[in-house]
C-alpha positions in Angstrom: 25.6 -13.4 -38.6 27.5 -11.3 -36.4 24.8 -8.7 -36.7 22.1 -11.2 -35.6 24.1 -12.1 -32.6 24.7 -8.4 -31.9 20.9 -7.6 -32.2 20.0 -10.6 -30.0 22.4 -9.2 -27.3 21.0 -5.8 -27.5 17.4 -7.1 -27.4 18.3 -9.2 -24.3 19.9 -6.1 -22.6 16.9 -4.0 -23.4 14.5 -6.7 -22.1 16.4 -6.8 -18.9 16.4 -3.1 -18.4 12.7 -3.1 -19.0 12.3 -6.0 -16.6 14.2 -4.2 -13.9 12.4 -0.9 -14.6 8.9 -2.6 -14.4 9.9 -4.4 -11.1 11.1 -1.2 -9.6 7.9 0.6 -10.7 5.9 -2.3 -9.5 7.6 -2.1 -6.0 7.2 1.6 -6.0 3.4 1.4 -6.9 2.8 -1.3 -4.2 4.4 0.9 -1.5 2.4 3.9 -2.6 -0.8 1.8 -2.8 -0.1 0.4 0.8 0.5 3.9 2.1 -2.5 5.4 0.3 -4.8 2.5 1.4 -4.0 3.3 5.0 -4.4 7.0 4.4 -8.0 6.4 2.8 -9.0 4.1 5.6 -8.1 6.7 8.3 -9.9 9.5 6.4 -13.0 7.2 6.0 -13.1 6.8 9.7 -12.9 10.5 10.2 -15.6 11.0 7.5 -17.7 8.6 9.5 -17.3 10.8 12.6 -18.0 14.1 10.6 -21.3 12.5 9.7 -22.3 12.4 13.4 -22.0 16.4 13.5 -25.8 17.2 14.2 -25.6 20.7 12.6 -26.5 20.8 8.9 -23.9 22.7 7.0 -21.1 22.1 9.6 -21.3 18.3 8.9 -20.9 19.0 5.3 -18.1 21.6 5.7 -16.3 19.1 7.9 -16.7 16.2 5.3 -15.5 18.6 2.6 -12.5 19.6 4.4 -11.7 15.9 5.2 -12.0 14.7 1.6 -10.1 17.7 0.2 -7.2 17.1 2.6 -7.4 13.3 1.9 -7.0 14.1 -1.9 -4.2 16.6 -1.3 -2.5 13.8 0.8 -3.0 11.2 -2.0 -1.7 13.6 -4.6 1.5 14.0 -2.4 1.9 10.3 -2.3 1.4 9.9 -6.1 3.7 13.0 -6.8 0.9 15.3 -8.3 1.0 18.9 -7.5 -2.6 20.1 -7.0 -2.1 23.2 -5.1 -3.4 25.3 -7.8 -6.5 23.2 -8.2 -7.3 22.8 -4.5 -10.4 25.1 -4.8 -11.7 23.1 -7.7 -11.2 19.8 -5.7 -12.8 21.4 -2.5 -16.0 22.3 -4.8 -16.1 18.9 -6.1 -16.0 17.1 -2.7 -18.2 19.8 -1.2 -21.0 18.9 -3.8 -20.5 15.2 -3.0 -20.7 15.8 0.6 -23.8 18.0 0.2 -25.6 15.5 -2.0 -24.9 12.7 0.5 -26.1 14.7 3.4 -29.4 15.7 1.5 -29.9 12.1 0.4 -29.6 10.9 4.1 -31.8 13.5 5.4 -34.5 12.7 2.9 -34.2 8.9 3.6 -34.5 9.7 7.4 -37.7 11.6 6.7 -39.2 9.0 4.5 -38.4 6.3 7.0 -41.2 7.6 9.2 -40.2 5.7 12.3 -41.2 7.1 15.6 -38.8 6.1 18.2 -36.7 7.7 20.9 -33.7 6.2 19.1 -34.7 7.8 15.7 -32.3 10.7 16.0 -29.5 8.3 17.0 -30.3 5.9 14.2 -30.5 8.6 11.6 -27.1 10.0 12.9 -25.7 6.6 12.5 -27.0 6.3 9.1 -25.6 9.8 8.1 -22.2 8.6 9.7 -22.2 5.5 7.6 -23.1 7.3 4.3 -20.4 10.0 5.0 -17.8 7.3 5.8 -18.7 5.4 2.6 -18.5 8.6 0.5 -15.2 9.4 1.9 -13.8 5.8 1.3 -15.1 5.7 -2.3 -13.9 9.2 -3.2 -10.5 8.2 -1.9 -10.5 5.0 -3.9 -11.6 6.7 -7.1 -8.8 9.4 -6.7 -6.3 6.6 -5.9 -7.1 4.6 -8.8 -7.0 7.5 -11.2 -3.5 8.7 -9.9 -2.2 5.1 -10.0 -3.0 5.2 -13.8 -1.1 8.6 -13.9 -4.3 10.7 -14.5 -4.4 14.2 -13.0 -6.7 14.3 -9.9 -8.0 17.6 -11.1 -9.7 16.1 -14.1 -12.1 14.2 -11.8 -15.5 15.6 -11.9 -18.6 15.4 -9.9 -20.1 13.1 -12.5 -17.3 10.7 -12.4 -17.6 10.5 -8.7 -21.3 9.9 -9.1 -20.8 7.3 -11.6 -18.2 5.6 -9.3 -20.4 5.7 -6.3 -23.4 4.3 -8.3 -21.2 1.6 -9.7 -20.0 0.6 -6.2 -23.6 0.4 -5.0 -24.6 -1.8 -8.0 -21.7 -4.1 -7.2 -22.9 -4.5 -3.7 -20.3 -2.5 -1.9 -22.9 -0.6 -0.3 -25.9 -2.6 1.3 -28.8 -0.6 2.6 -29.5 -3.5 5.1 -26.2 -2.6 6.7 -27.6 0.7 7.8 -29.2 -0.8 11.0 -27.9 0.4 14.3 -26.6 -3.1 15.2 -24.5 -3.4 12.1 -23.2 0.3 12.6 -22.1 -0.4 16.2 -20.7 -3.7 15.2 -18.6 -2.1 12.4 -17.3 0.5 15.0 -16.3 -2.2 17.5 -14.6 -4.3 14.7 -12.9 -1.4 13.0 
């Protein structure tokens, strides 16, 4: 009987320790998530701006640099050391930025609109795609790091799968590519 009472006391003590540890971890995770959400939003805005660079290659390089720096900053928040994997991360984000740029250019050519505003509209579309890709790359890395997964294990295919899933879920709506919606989002942002 005394052993049963002692076991219950020990179980209660362990349960209390676990509850305290979970609460501390949850608060820590909430603080990290708040900090990383703000960081991702800031980089997404910069990614949108990099999409306005009219020189092919320079825009991809700028987007790659922004996304790589964002991932490094996220890794710092979630206490991952990725310094020795930064080249791999840059290559992964570079391919993502290049694919986004090529798809945007192809869509602009297929649009076939002839208008004095065509270059501006195409630039706004490119900026929106660049911002969206930066945002979603950040969200993917954030979610993986919150689960304790090494950010260096994220591949180009996992990024592509994530982007496709976001589009299928309606987080990217092609109708939002209109110039009016683009400017409205900039004003609200």
